[in-house]
C-alpha positions, 0 to 999 in steps of 0.5 A: 629247143627253139621253134624252127620254121622253114623259110618257105612255110607260111605261118600267120603271126597270129598263130601260137607255136610253142617251143620246139615246134618244127614247121617243114617246107611249104606248110601253111599255118593260119591265124587261129591255131595253137600248136603244143611243144615239140610237135612236127609239122610236115611239108605241104601240110595245111593247119587251118583256123580252129586247130588246137594241136597238142604236144609232141605230135607228128603231122606228115606230108600233105595232111589237112588239119581243121578245115571247114566241115563238108556240111551244107548247113555250115555257115563259117561259124567258129568251131575247132579241131582238137588233137591230143598229145603224142598223136601221129597223123600220116600222109594226106589225112583230111581232118575237118573241124566241128559244127554248131549242130552238135559238138562245135568241134571234132577231136582226136585224142592222145597217143593215136595213129591215123594212117594215110588218107584217113578222113575224120568228118565234122563232130567226130570224137576219137578217144585216146590210144586209137589206131585207124588204118589207111583210107578209113573214111568216117562220116559226121558225128562218129564216136570211137572210144579208147584203144579201138582199132579200125582196119583200112578201107573201112567206111563208117556211117554218120552217128555210129558209135564204136566201143573201147578196145574193139578191133574191126577188120578192113574193107567193111562198111559200118552202119550200126554201133559196135559194142566194146571189147569185141572183134567185128568183121564179115559182110555185113559187119558182124560180131565175131568174138571177144578181143581176148588177145587185145584185152590181155595185152592191155592188162585185163584180168582173167576174171574180167575176160571171163565175165565179158565172155559170158555176157556176150554169149548171152547177148549173141548166142542165146537166141535172145533179142537185144532187150532180152539179152540185156535183161538176162545178163542183169538177172543172172550175172555178176555185173563187173565194171566191164560188163556194166560198160557193155550195158551202158553202151547198148542203152545209149546206142542210137543206131542199134548194135551189130548182130552176130554171124559166127560163133566164138569160143574162147 
């Protein structure tokens, strides 16, 4: 299928568009842009310098992709914004490229859905199969791991790390790291319980779910501090790959992890 560019779109002759790319009316595509096969670029979008867009993506009306970081130290250094394959960017999302201070890029993985008005700031790294609901606003240097789901109207503090397979409710402020495999919500955002339904849907075994349940009971419901809880897990439990992921996440946490507010009981 040939590339289709509407007559009102402004597409630089230096941009690299693969076969099957569709560019809708009044879109703007700047010089240093690469767009993969079969991707749809909606009307009134801006695809700015540094964009590296994968195959079969859908970028909807009014989205702004790979614009300069909102960072006063940025001096027009060449950096990028990367989008994996089969991802959807809905209306009016704003996705900034990286800075030379950290990754030199921002990135959203494959098979992701970013709903309307999401903001991805500089040096954010979002994994694969992530769903981010409407109007989530993230500061710079945020990391969100695979299969995480973030509820709408959530504000994420800079340098926060959100673990894989975690589900976070909507309309919250996230100032601390959120470990993998859990559900988080409340005010302030706190550990609620294991994301059991989500894990079952993703094919986790009952053994894996039970081991995670045991680990989080020790960590959050045994009156230990985080260091004591980690040591208790190591000394009393069989360390499955999933539990090891939890331990590794905690050891790498730079902002500290969220605390528990409620009991959980599956």
